[in-house]
C-alpha positions in Angstrom: 94.1 52.2 75.2 96.9 52.5 72.7 94.7 54.2 70.1 94.5 57.3 72.3 97.5 58.8 70.7 99.8 61.4 72.2 100.4 64.7 70.4 103.6 63.3 68.9 101.6 60.2 67.8 99.0 62.4 66.1 101.7 64.3 64.3 103.2 61.0 63.1 99.7 60.0 61.9 99.2 63.2 59.9 102.7 62.9 58.4 101.9 59.4 57.1 104.0 57.3 59.5 100.9 55.3 60.5 100.6 54.1 56.9 104.2 52.8 57.1 103.6 51.2 60.4 100.4 49.5 59.4 102.2 48.0 56.3 105.0 46.8 58.5 102.7 45.2 61.0 100.6 43.6 58.2 103.8 42.2 56.6 105.1 40.8 59.8 101.7 39.1 60.5 101.5 37.9 56.9 104.9 36.1 57.1 104.3 34.8 60.6 100.7 33.7 60.4 99.6 33.6 56.7 97.2 35.7 54.7 94.1 34.4 56.6 95.3 36.2 59.7 95.2 39.5 58.0 92.1 41.2 59.3 91.9 45.0 59.5 91.0 45.0 63.2 93.9 42.6 64.1 96.4 44.7 62.1 95.4 48.0 63.7 95.2 46.5 67.1 98.8 45.2 66.7 99.8 48.7 65.6 98.1 50.2 68.7 95.3 52.2 66.9 91.7 51.7 66.1 90.4 50.1 63.0 89.1 53.5 61.8 92.6 55.0 61.9 93.5 52.9 58.8 90.6 54.3 56.7 92.3 57.6 55.5 95.3 55.6 54.4 93.8 52.5 52.8 90.1 52.7 52.8 89.6 49.1 53.9 91.5 45.8 54.2 91.6 45.2 50.5 93.3 48.6 50.1 95.9 47.8 52.7 96.7 44.4 51.1 96.9 46.1 47.7 99.4 48.6 49.0 101.4 45.8 50.6 101.4 43.8 47.3 102.5 47.0 45.5 105.4 47.3 47.9 106.3 43.7 47.1 106.4 44.3 43.4 108.6 47.4 44.0 111.0 45.3 46.0 111.0 42.6 43.4 111.9 45.1 40.7 114.8 46.3 42.8 116.0 42.7 43.1 115.8 42.2 39.4 117.7 45.5 38.8 120.6 44.6 41.1 124.0 43.8 39.8 123.4 40.1 39.6 120.3 40.4 37.5 122.0 40.7 34.1 121.3 37.3 32.7 118.2 35.1 32.4 119.6 32.8 35.1 120.5 35.7 37.4 117.1 37.2 37.0 115.4 33.9 37.5 117.4 33.3 40.7 116.6 36.8 42.0 112.9 36.1 41.4 113.0 32.7 43.1 115.1 33.9 46.1 112.7 36.9 46.6 109.9 34.4 46.9 111.8 32.2 49.2 112.8 35.1 51.5 109.3 36.7 51.4 106.9 33.7 51.0 103.8 35.4 52.4 104.3 38.6 50.5 105.1 36.8 47.2 101.9 34.7 47.6 99.8 37.8 48.3 101.2 39.6 45.2 99.4 37.1 43.0 96.2 36.8 45.0 93.7 38.5 42.8 90.9 37.7 45.3 92.6 39.6 48.1 93.9 42.7 46.2 92.7 45.3 43.7 94.6 44.7 40.5 93.0 47.8 39.0 94.8 50.0 41.5 97.1 52.4 39.5 100.1 52.1 41.8 99.8 48.3 41.9 99.5 48.1 38.2 102.5 50.3 37.6 104.7 48.3 40.1 103.6 45.0 38.7 104.2 46.0 35.1 107.6 47.4 36.0 108.6 44.1 37.5 107.2 42.0 34.7 108.8 44.3 32.2 112.3 43.9 33.7 111.8 40.1 33.9 110.6 40.1 30.3 113.6 42.0 29.0 115.9 39.5 30.6 113.9 36.5 29.4 114.1 37.9 25.9 117.9 37.6 25.9 117.7 33.8 25.7 116.6 31.6 23.0 113.0 30.8 23.8 111.5 27.4 23.4 110.3 26.6 19.9 106.9 28.1 19.3 104.6 28.9 16.4 105.9 31.3 13.8 103.2 33.7 14.8 104.9 34.3 18.2 105.8 37.9 17.5 108.6 39.1 19.7 108.9 35.7 21.3 106.1 36.5 23.8 105.0 32.9 24.0 108.5 31.7 24.6 109.0 34.3 27.3 105.7 33.2 28.9 106.9 29.6 29.0 110.1 30.6 30.7 108.3 32.8 33.2 106.0 29.9 34.0 109.0 27.7 34.7 110.7 30.3 37.0 107.4 31.2 38.8 106.6 27.5 39.2 110.0 26.8 40.8 109.4 29.7 43.2 106.0 28.3 44.2 107.4 24.8 44.7 110.2 26.3 46.8 108.0 28.4 49.1 105.5 25.5 49.5 108.3 23.3 50.7 107.7 20.8 47.9 111.3 20.9 46.7 112.6 19.8 50.1 112.9 16.0 49.3 114.7 16.8 46.0 117.1 19.2 47.7 117.8 16.6 50.4 118.7 13.9 48.0 120.8 16.2 45.8 124.4 17.2 46.3 123.1 20.5 47.7 121.3 19.3 50.8 122.6 22.2 52.9 122.6 24.8 50.0 119.2 25.4 48.7 120.3 28.5 46.7 122.9 26.4 44.8 120.2 23.8 44.1 117.9 26.5 42.8 120.6 27.9 40.6 121.3 24.4 39.1 117.5 23.9 38.5 117.4 27.3 36.7 120.4 26.2 34.6 118.5 23.1 33.5 115.5 25.3 32.6 117.0 28.1 30.7 120.4 26.7 29.7 123.8 28.3 30.2 122.9 31.9 29.3 
C-alpha cells in the first residue's frame, strides 16, 4: 500500500512536503469534481497516504480546506498586486479572471460552512486581499450614498458586490448566452472588461 512510505518519503513528510502535496491533490480534485468530492480519506488516498497522515498538518478536513482557501486568498492578493492591478477596472478584471481560472477554489474561499473563518492565517490572507481591493475601489467615485458613509465604505461595498457578482455569474456559466450574442463571442476576457467598464466607468 502506498501509505507505507519509504525512508525518503518519511523525510519528505517530516519536512512538510506532504502538506504541500495534500493541498495540491485537494485543489486538483476541487477543480475537477467540485467541493462535495473533498473527503479527507479520498484526498489522502489520492496522495498515497493514510487519512491519519493528514492530522499533523491540518487536524481534519475543515483544517485542510481552510488552508486551501487561505492559499486562494494569497494568490488573489498576488493577482491584485500585479502590474495591471493599478486601476479599479484592472483590479476588478484581475478579481474576475482569478475566479474564472480557479472556479472551485474561488467558490471554496467564500464557503463559511466548509472552512474556519476564525483561523488566523485565513483571516490575514483574506483581509490582505480585501484591503488591496478596497484601496483600488476607493480610487473611483463611488455610487451616491448617504452622507454618513464615512470613507466611502458603502460605495466600495456596492462596487465590490458588482465585481463579485460578475465573477460568480461567470464561473456559474450564466454569462454564456450574453457573451455569445455580444461582439465578443470568442473573447470572454474582452466581454468581462467591457462589463466592468459599464460598472465602474472609465477609471
